[in-house]
C-alpha positions in Angstrom: 41.9 -60.9 42.9 45.2 -59.4 43.4 44.2 -56.2 41.4 41.1 -55.9 43.6 43.0 -56.4 46.7 45.6 -53.6 45.8 42.8 -51.3 45.1 41.3 -51.7 48.3 44.5 -51.5 50.1 45.0 -48.1 48.1 41.6 -46.8 48.9 42.2 -47.7 52.6 45.6 -45.8 52.4 44.0 -42.9 50.7 41.1 -42.8 53.6 43.8 -42.4 56.2 45.9 -39.8 54.5 43.1 -37.7 52.8 42.5 -35.1 55.4 46.5 -34.2 55.4 46.5 -34.1 51.5 43.5 -31.8 51.4 45.0 -29.6 54.0 48.1 -29.1 52.2 46.4 -28.2 48.8 45.7 -24.5 48.7 44.9 -24.0 44.9 42.4 -25.9 42.7 44.0 -27.3 39.5 43.7 -25.2 36.5 41.4 -26.3 34.0 42.7 -26.0 30.4 41.0 -25.3 27.1 38.8 -28.1 25.6 39.9 -29.6 22.2 37.6 -28.7 19.1 34.3 -30.8 18.8 33.8 -32.5 15.4 30.2 -34.2 15.2 30.9 -37.8 13.8 29.5 -38.8 10.5 25.4 -39.0 10.6 22.8 -39.7 8.0 19.1 -39.0 8.5 16.2 -40.3 6.4 12.5 -40.4 6.8 10.1 -43.4 6.0 6.8 -42.6 4.1 4.7 -42.8 7.3 6.9 -39.7 8.7 9.0 -41.7 10.9 12.6 -40.2 11.0 15.8 -41.8 11.3 19.3 -40.8 12.4 22.4 -43.1 12.1 25.7 -42.0 14.0 28.6 -43.8 13.1 30.9 -43.7 16.3 33.2 -45.8 18.4 35.2 -48.9 18.2 33.6 -51.4 20.2 31.2 -53.6 18.5 28.1 -52.3 20.3 25.0 -50.4 18.9 23.0 -48.0 20.9 19.2 -47.6 19.8 17.1 -44.9 21.2 13.2 -44.8 20.1 11.6 -41.5 21.1 7.9 -40.8 20.6 6.1 -37.5 21.2 4.1 -39.3 24.0 5.4 -37.6 27.4 3.7 -36.0 30.5 3.1 -32.9 28.4 0.3 -34.9 27.1 -1.2 -36.1 30.3 -4.1 -33.5 30.0 -6.2 -34.0 33.2 -4.7 -37.4 34.1 -1.4 -36.5 35.4 0.9 -39.4 35.2 -0.9 -41.2 32.6 2.0 -41.3 30.2 4.0 -43.1 32.9 1.0 -45.6 33.6 0.9 -46.4 29.9 4.6 -46.9 29.7 4.5 -49.3 32.5 1.7 -51.2 31.1 3.6 -51.4 27.8 6.5 -53.2 29.6 3.9 -56.1 30.6 4.2 -58.1 27.8 4.0 -57.7 23.8 2.8 -59.7 20.7 1.9 -62.5 23.3 5.4 -62.7 24.9 5.9 -62.1 28.6 8.2 -59.3 30.2 10.5 -62.1 31.4 10.8 -63.6 27.9 11.5 -60.2 26.3 14.0 -59.4 29.1 15.8 -62.8 28.4 15.8 -62.0 24.3 17.6 -58.8 25.1 19.9 -60.3 27.7 21.0 -63.0 24.9 22.0 -60.1 22.7 24.3 -58.5 25.4 22.2 -55.9 26.6 18.7 -55.0 27.8 15.8 -52.6 27.0 14.8 -49.6 29.0 11.8 -47.5 29.1 11.5 -43.7 30.3 8.7 -41.2 30.2 10.2 -37.6 30.3 8.1 -34.2 29.9 7.7 -34.4 26.1 8.8 -37.9 24.9 8.4 -41.8 26.1 11.7 -43.3 25.1 12.7 -46.8 24.5 16.4 -47.6 24.5 18.7 -50.7 24.0 22.4 -51.0 24.0 23.4 -54.5 22.2 26.2 -56.2 20.5 26.3 -54.8 17.0 25.4 -58.0 15.4 22.0 -58.1 17.1 21.0 -54.7 16.2 18.5 -55.6 13.6 17.0 -58.2 15.8 16.9 -55.6 18.8 14.9 -53.3 16.4 12.5 -56.2 15.6 11.9 -56.8 19.6 11.4 -53.0 20.3 9.0 -52.8 17.5 6.9 -55.5 18.9 7.0 -53.7 22.5 6.0 -50.1 20.9 3.6 -51.5 18.2 2.0 -54.4 19.7 1.8 -54.1 23.5 -0.8 -56.7 25.2 -2.0 -54.3 27.9 -3.0 -57.1 30.2 -5.7 -56.4 32.3 -4.7 -58.8 34.9 -1.6 -56.6 35.7 -3.3 -53.1 35.5 -4.1 -53.1 39.4 -0.4 -54.0 40.3 0.9 -51.3 38.1 -1.6 -48.6 39.3 -0.9 -49.3 42.9 3.0 -48.9 42.2 2.2 -45.4 40.8 -0.1 -44.7 43.7 2.9 -45.6 46.0 5.3 -43.4 44.2 2.8 -40.4 44.3 2.4 -40.9 48.2 6.1 -40.9 48.9 6.6 -37.8 46.6 3.9 -36.1 48.3 5.6 -36.8 51.8 8.8 -35.2 50.5 9.6 -31.3 50.6 11.6 -31.5 47.2 8.6 -32.5 45.0 6.1 -30.5 46.7 8.4 -27.5 46.2 9.0 -28.3 42.5 5.3 -28.6 42.0 4.4 -25.3 43.5 7.4 -23.6 41.7 6.5 -24.8 38.1 2.8 -24.0 38.9 3.7 -20.4 39.6 6.0 -20.2 36.4 3.5 -21.6 33.9 0.2 -22.0 35.9 -1.6 -25.3 36.7 -3.6 -24.9 33.7 -0.5 -25.7 31.4 1.0 -29.3 31.3 4.4 -27.5 32.2 2.7 -26.3 35.3 1.4 -29.5 36.5 3.2 -31.7 39.2 2.2 -34.6 41.2 -1.3 -36.1 40.6 -4.0 -35.0 43.2 -4.9 -37.3 45.9 -7.3 -39.9 44.6 -6.7 -39.1 40.9 -4.8 -42.2 40.1 -7.4 -44.2 41.9 -9.8 -43.3 39.2 -7.5 -44.2 36.3 -8.7 -47.0 33.9 -7.4 -49.3 31.6 -9.4 -47.7 29.0 -7.7 -44.3 29.5 -4.5 -46.3 28.9 -5.4 -47.6 25.8 -7.0 -44.2 24.7 -3.6 -42.5 25.5 -1.8 -45.0 23.4 -4.1 -44.6 20.6 -4.0 -40.9 20.5 -0.2 -40.4 21.1 1.8 -43.4 19.7 2.2 -43.4 15.9 5.1 -43.4 13.3 4.8 -39.7 12.7 5.7 -38.7 16.1 8.6 -40.9 16.2 12.3 -40.6 15.8 14.9 -43.4 16.0 18.5 -42.9 16.7 21.2 -45.6 16.1 24.7 -44.9 17.3 27.8 -47.1 17.5 29.2 -49.6 15.0 26.8 -51.3 12.7 26.0 -52.3 9.2 23.7 -49.1 7.9 22.0 -51.3 5.2 21.1 -53.9 7.6 19.7 -51.7 10.3 17.9 -49.4 7.7 16.2 -52.8 6.3 15.4 -54.0 9.7 13.7 -50.4 10.4 11.9 -50.3 7.3 10.5 -54.0 8.0 9.7 -53.3 11.6 8.3 -49.9 11.3 7.4 -49.1 7.7 3.7 -50.3 7.9 3.0 -48.4 11.4 0.3 -46.1 10.9 1.6 -42.3 11.2 -0.8 -41.5 13.8 -2.2 -38.0 14.8 0.3 -35.2 14.5 1.0 -33.1 17.5 3.5 -30.8 19.2 3.6 -29.8 23.0 1.8 -26.6 23.3 4.2 -23.7 23.9 4.2 -21.5 26.8 5.8 -18.6 28.2 7.4 -18.7 31.7 5.5 -16.1 34.0 7.9 -13.8 36.0 7.6 -12.6 39.5 7.8 -11.0 41.9 5.9 -13.8 43.7 6.8 -15.9 46.9 4.9 -19.1 48.1 5.8 -20.4 51.4 4.7 -23.7 52.6 4.7 -24.7 56.1 6.5 -27.7 57.3 6.4 -27.1 61.0 9.6 -28.4 63.0 11.5 -29.1 59.6 15.3 -29.2 60.0 15.8 -27.9 56.5 14.2 -25.2 54.3 13.8 -26.6 50.8 14.3 -23.6 48.3 13.4 -23.2 44.4 14.4 -19.5 43.4 14.0 -18.8 39.7 13.2 -16.4 36.7 12.5 -16.7 33.1 15.5 -17.0 30.9 16.5 -16.8 27.3 15.4 -19.8 25.1 17.8 -22.5 23.8 20.0 -21.4 20.8 19.4 -17.6 21.5 22.3 -15.4 21.6 22.0 -14.7 25.3 21.7 -18.4 26.1 25.4 -18.9 25.9 26.3 -16.2 28.2 23.5 -17.5 30.6 25.0 -21.0 30.6 28.4 -19.4 31.4 26.8 -17.3 34.1 25.1 -20.2 35.6 28.2 -22.2 35.7 30.1 -19.6 37.4 27.1 -18.5 40.0 25.7 -21.8 40.9 25.8 -24.6 38.2 29.1 -26.3 39.1 30.9 -27.7 42.1 33.3 -24.6 42.1 30.6 -22.1 41.6 30.2 -18.9 44.0 27.0 -20.2 45.6 28.4 -23.7 46.1 31.7 -22.5 47.7 29.7 -19.7 49.8 26.8 -21.9 51.3 28.5 -25.3 51.3 32.3 -25.1 51.5 32.5 -21.7 53.8 29.4 -21.8 55.7 28.3 -25.4 55.8 24.5 -24.3 55.6 23.7 -26.7 52.8 24.9 -29.9 51.3 23.8 -29.8 47.6 23.0 -26.3 46.4 22.9 -25.9 42.5 21.3 -23.9 39.7 20.4 -24.7 36.0 18.5 -23.7 33.1 15.5 -25.7 32.1 14.3 -25.5 28.5 10.7 -25.8 27.4 8.9 -25.4 24.2 8.6 -21.5 23.7 10.6 -20.6 26.8 13.4 -21.4 29.3 13.8 -20.8 33.2 16.7 -20.5 35.5 16.4 -22.0 38.9 18.6 -22.2 42.0 17.8 -25.0 44.4 19.0 -25.8 48.0 17.8 -27.5 51.0 19.4 -25.2 53.9 19.6 -25.8 57.7 16.5 -24.0 59.2 18.4 -22.0 61.5 20.7 -20.6 58.8 18.1 -19.9 56.1 17.9 -16.1 56.4 21.8 -16.1 56.5 21.8 -18.1 53.4 19.3 -16.1 51.6 21.3 -12.7 52.4 24.3 -14.6 50.8 22.5 -15.9 47.9 21.2 -12.3 47.2 24.6 -10.9 47.7 26.4 -13.2 45.4 23.7 -12.3 42.5 24.1 -8.6 43.2 28.0 -8.9 43.2 28.0 -10.7 39.9 25.7 -8.2 38.4 28.0 -5.2 39.4 31.4 -6.5 39.2 32.8 -8.2 35.9 34.2 -11.8 37.0 38.1 -11.8 36.7 39.7 -13.4 34.0 40.9 -16.8 35.6 37.4 -17.7 37.1 35.6 -16.7 34.0 38.0 -18.4 31.7 38.0 -21.6 34.2 34.0 -21.9 33.7 34.5 -21.5 30.0 37.0 -24.2 29.9 35.1 -26.4 32.0 31.8 -26.0 30.0 33.7 -26.9 27.1 35.2 -30.0 28.4 32.0 -31.2 30.0 30.5 -30.9 26.5 33.5 -32.9 24.7 32.9 -35.4 27.5 29.0 -35.8 27.1 29.6 -36.4 23.4 32.4 -39.1 24.1 29.7 -41.9 24.3 26.8 -43.1 22.0 24.3 -42.1 24.8 25.6 -38.8 24.9 25.6 -38.2 21.1 22.1 -39.3 21.1 20.9 -36.9 23.6 22.7 -33.9 22.1 21.4 -34.6 18.5 17.8 -35.2 20.0 18.0 -32.2 21.7 19.0 -30.1 18.6 16.2 -31.9 16.8 13.3 -31.4 19.3 14.0 -27.7 19.7 14.8 -27.1 16.1 18.1 -25.7 16.5 20.5 -25.2 13.4 22.4 -27.9 12.0 25.6 -26.6 13.1 24.4 -26.2 16.5 26.6 -28.8 18.2 29.7 -28.2 16.3 29.8 -24.6 17.0 28.8 -24.9 20.8 32.3 -24.5 22.1 33.0 -21.7 20.0 29.9 -20.0 21.1 30.7 -20.6 24.7 34.3 -19.4 24.2 32.9 -16.0 22.6 31.0 -15.1 25.9 33.1 -12.2 27.4 33.7 -11.4 31.1 31.4 -8.5 30.6 28.7 -10.6 29.0 28.5 -12.8 32.2 27.5 -9.7 34.2 25.4 -8.3 31.8 23.1 -11.4 31.7 23.0 -11.5 35.3 21.9 -7.9 35.3 19.4 -8.4 32.7 17.7 -11.7 33.9 18.3 -12.0 37.7 16.3 -9.1 38.6 14.2 -9.2 42.1 11.1 -8.0 40.1 11.3 -11.1 38.0 12.0 -13.5 40.8 9.5 -16.7 41.5 10.1 -18.1 45.0 8.9 -21.2 46.6 10.1 -22.0 50.3 8.9 -25.3 52.0 10.1 -25.1 55.6 9.3 -24.3 59.2 7.5 -20.7 58.6 7.6 -20.0 62.3 11.3 -19.9 62.2 11.9 -18.5 58.8 8.7 -16.5 57.2 9.3 -13.1 59.2 12.9 -12.9 58.1 12.0 -13.8 54.6 9.5 -10.9 54.4 12.0 -8.4 55.6 14.4 -8.8 52.5 14.2 -5.6 50.5 14.6 -7.6 47.3 10.8 -9.1 48.2 9.5 -5.7 49.2 7.4 -5.9 46.2 6.6 -9.5 46.0 3.2 -10.8 46.4 3.2 -13.6 49.1 1.1 -16.7 49.4 1.4 -18.9 52.6 0.1 -22.4 52.8 
């Protein structure tokens, strides 16, 4: 109680004095070089049915993190967007005759819980429990994955939850902009280009479709298990073989590869009276693991991918036109793309775009100074080290390496590859990839206020405009 009270008093004092402290601080702290990264000891093996397993010996705490990833994500939805989500939700409604409450209590008694999530490529099941309960957690997770009850009585409730989520998403400019953006990049005939289900599409989904999706996409051959932490490897391997060894391999599949399309193309979506303009601006980028991908990573951090990036300082700190601008590279099978996103005050939209284009052009023309570029290299290296300082972070990095088929030394050489990016390389990739004739732009906002100004930009002079 005393420590809590002292923390509250300290926080209150900081709140009172913070404006003075920030006003007096004229320089940002210098980010030093990150230490070398060494991947902890790992061991991988495969069951006869094709299920792959990776053990990661890491940490001192008596905990074990189990991640079971199955190639059954949204990329396999087909014509039924969100079907993977609906299937995963139904799998959490009981297994092997046990109710969701019984399953939750079982994991709680192990000092943890089980979570289920659906991504673009995989449906993932994860549990973080005390080490002594690792084998039991494997058995419980196998029940949920291999023997879901799929109770008909719960289907309508789960379906209505999905419909509510869809309705909320369709009322917000962010999801609307993202859906239009990926549709331009990949086309709506490819899963990467699909977004939110059409109105009424979810209403037509059935329990039979859920069962069919499960039968077509769940199997040992499409499953990879990662176990990280402190655990007895022999016991865990025995538990995995017992729980999953008799599971059928199932149909093989990989997400269909696709190339991101380039512009210039602009889609304007009208929201009359909107106080903010939602922006998605991007271009196709170098695929993960390629030589240019490291330079693009540093370029992105410097331009818009960090809190101290040029676009963030300009649009947020200096001008106050947007609260959370940012950029990043998204990796897909066969392609990647770079995206800048922001929600900009409507009245300042045209001014903001002028600054966005100027910052891009400046970086293309002028090599960034050493202190700025080195600071970004140090920051990226440090973030990478921190991301790998937990069992969850390590699993995420290794699964990414496995999924994209990256070299076995990808993680251990990552920091060196980032630090080998020269200042000139940063400008070179900006000049190569961030070209106006490659740009794909989606703008959601009050077109009566912003459309004329957007069409006047010389960078968009050759773009094909679509207006909704």
